[in-house]
TIVO-2410 file (N, C-alpha, C; in nm, 3 decimals):
# residues 44
REC num residu      c1      c2      c3 atome chaine
REC   1      X  -0.263  -2.047  -0.480     N      A
REC   1      X  -0.174  -1.987  -0.405    CA      A
REC   1      X  -0.211  -2.014  -0.214     C      A
REC   2      X  -0.280  -1.959  -0.217     N      A
REC   2      X  -0.347  -2.019  -0.085    CA      A
REC   2      X  -0.471  -2.088  -0.074     C      A
REC   3      X  -0.540  -2.169   0.037     N      A
REC   3      X  -0.691  -2.232   0.044    CA      A
REC   3      X  -0.745  -2.112   0.084     C      A
REC   4      X  -0.892  -2.095   0.044     N      A
REC   4      X  -0.971  -2.016   0.102    CA      A
REC   4      X  -0.968  -1.930   0.201     C      A
REC   5      X  -1.018  -2.060   0.278     N      A
REC   5      X  -1.039  -1.956   0.483    CA      A
REC   5      X  -0.901  -1.987   0.506     C      A
REC   6      X  -0.758  -1.991   0.429     N      A
REC   6      X  -0.648  -1.927   0.475    CA      A
REC   6      X  -0.671  -1.750   0.436     C      A
REC   7      X  -0.688  -1.768   0.301     N      A
REC   7      X  -0.673  -1.626   0.256    CA      A
REC   7      X  -0.751  -1.489   0.344     C      A
REC   8      X  -0.866  -1.574   0.385     N      A
REC   8      X  -1.005  -1.481   0.461    CA      A
REC   8      X  -0.913  -1.442   0.578     C      A
REC   9      X  -0.865  -1.528   0.639     N      A
REC   9      X  -0.822  -1.474   0.752    CA      A
REC   9      X  -0.641  -1.432   0.727     C      A
REC  10      X  -0.592  -1.439   0.669     N      A
REC  10      X  -0.495  -1.313   0.584    CA      A
REC  10      X  -0.503  -1.222   0.567     C      A
REC  11      X  -0.665  -1.196   0.470     N      A
REC  11      X  -0.677  -1.026   0.507    CA      A
REC  11      X  -0.777  -0.989   0.636     C      A
REC  12      X  -0.819  -1.067   0.685     N      A
REC  12      X  -0.868  -1.039   0.826    CA      A
REC  12      X  -0.748  -0.941   0.895     C      A
REC  13      X  -0.633  -1.066   0.935     N      A
REC  13      X  -0.531  -0.968   0.997    CA      A
REC  13      X  -0.469  -0.899   0.937     C      A
REC  14      X  -0.438  -0.911   0.831     N      A
REC  14      X  -0.341  -0.729   0.722    CA      A
REC  14      X  -0.443  -0.588   0.774     C      A
REC  15      X  -0.585  -0.631   0.735     N      A
REC  15      X  -0.711  -0.585   0.836    CA      A
REC  15      X  -0.698  -0.459   0.953     C      A
REC  16      X  -0.663  -0.566   1.009     N      A
REC  16      X  -0.686  -0.567   1.167    CA      A
REC  16      X  -0.509  -0.458   1.205     C      A
REC  17      X  -0.417  -0.549   1.130     N      A
REC  17      X  -0.348  -0.439   1.153    CA      A
REC  17      X  -0.259  -0.345   1.107     C      A
REC  18      X  -0.372  -0.296   0.991     N      A
REC  18      X  -0.381  -0.176   0.916    CA      A
REC  18      X  -0.462  -0.061   1.021     C      A
REC  19      X  -0.550  -0.133   1.097     N      A
REC  19      X  -0.661  -0.020   1.146    CA      A
REC  19      X  -0.559   0.021   1.262     C      A
REC  20      X  -0.519  -0.107   1.324     N      A
REC  20      X  -0.439  -0.002   1.479    CA      A
REC  20      X  -0.278   0.020   1.381     C      A
REC  21      X  -0.240   0.066   1.331     N      A
REC  21      X  -0.132   0.115   1.290    CA      A
REC  21      X  -0.163   0.282   1.233     C      A
REC  22      X  -0.314   0.267   1.229     N      A
REC  22      X  -0.364   0.403   1.183    CA      A
REC  22      X  -0.435   0.463   1.333     C      A
REC  23      X  -0.471   0.358   1.391     N      A
REC  23      X  -0.531   0.445   1.550    CA      A
REC  23      X  -0.346   0.515   1.573     C      A
REC  24      X  -0.273   0.436   1.551     N      A
REC  24      X  -0.116   0.510   1.588    CA      A
REC  24      X  -0.064   0.605   1.589     C      A
REC  25      X  -0.108   0.578   1.430     N      A
REC  25      X  -0.067   0.732   1.358    CA      A
REC  25      X  -0.137   0.809   1.409     C      A
REC  26      X  -0.311   0.808   1.377     N      A
REC  26      X  -0.331   0.929   1.439    CA      A
REC  26      X  -0.290   0.950   1.615     C      A
REC  27      X  -0.263   0.904   1.666     N      A
REC  27      X  -0.269   0.923   1.834    CA      A
REC  27      X  -0.087   1.001   1.840     C      A
REC  28      X  -0.023   0.938   1.739     N      A
REC  28      X   0.150   1.025   1.739    CA      A
REC  28      X   0.124   1.124   1.680     C      A
REC  29      X   0.036   1.161   1.563     N      A
REC  29      X   0.048   1.270   1.491    CA      A
REC  29      X  -0.075   1.394   1.565     C      A
REC  30      X  -0.160   1.366   1.639     N      A
REC  30      X  -0.188   1.443   1.728    CA      A
REC  30      X  -0.135   1.480   1.902     C      A
REC  31      X  -0.089   1.382   1.929     N      A
REC  31      X   0.059   1.421   2.002    CA      A
REC  31      X   0.183   1.482   1.980     C      A
REC  32      X   0.161   1.484   1.869     N      A
REC  32      X   0.319   1.582   1.798    CA      A
REC  32      X   0.260   1.743   1.794     C      A
REC  33      X   0.126   1.734   1.779     N      A
REC  33      X   0.096   1.871   1.709    CA      A
REC  33      X   0.076   1.917   1.822     C      A
REC  34      X  -0.011   1.847   1.933     N      A
REC  34      X  -0.006   1.911   2.069    CA      A
REC  34      X   0.055   1.976   2.157     C      A
REC  35      X   0.211   1.883   2.123     N      A
REC  35      X   0.330   1.946   2.155    CA      A
REC  35      X   0.437   2.019   2.102     C      A
REC  36      X   0.371   2.045   1.985     N      A
REC  36      X   0.463   2.138   1.927    CA      A
REC  36      X   0.435   2.276   1.903     C      A
REC  37      X   0.333   2.299   1.980     N      A
REC  37      X   0.265   2.472   2.043    CA      A
REC  37      X   0.413   2.523   2.104     C      A
REC  38      X   0.330   2.682   2.098     N      A
REC  38      X   0.450   2.781   2.100    CA      A
REC  38      X   0.450   2.717   2.273     C      A
REC  39      X   0.612   2.757   2.321     N      A
REC  39      X   0.637   2.759   2.463    CA      A
REC  39      X   0.523   2.777   2.571     C      A
REC  40      X   0.475   2.934   2.521     N      A
REC  40      X   0.475   3.054   2.582    CA      A
REC  40      X   0.333   3.015   2.616     C      A
REC  41      X   0.232   2.901   2.576     N      A
REC  41      X   0.092   2.848   2.541    CA      A
REC  41      X   0.104   2.760   2.692     C      A
REC  42      X  -0.029   2.718   2.785     N      A
REC  42      X   0.000   2.655   2.805    CA      A
REC  42      X  -0.056   2.474   2.781     C      A
REC  43      X  -0.003   2.380   2.855     N      A
REC  43      X  -0.031   2.257   2.805    CA      A
REC  43      X  -0.137   2.210   2.876     C      A
REC  44      X  -0.229   2.140   2.820     N      A
REC  44      X  -0.355   2.060   2.948    CA      A
REC  44      X  -0.292   1.927   2.914     C      A
***
């Protein structure tokens, strides 16, 4: 289907994209949990 070097590049690209999406999701989740506290609590 692909030549091997193209496959390696595609796998590396998919891995990098997956890691970036993971970081964005983690940061978004932490921001969501930080901002979803009760209004009386002070936010840092």
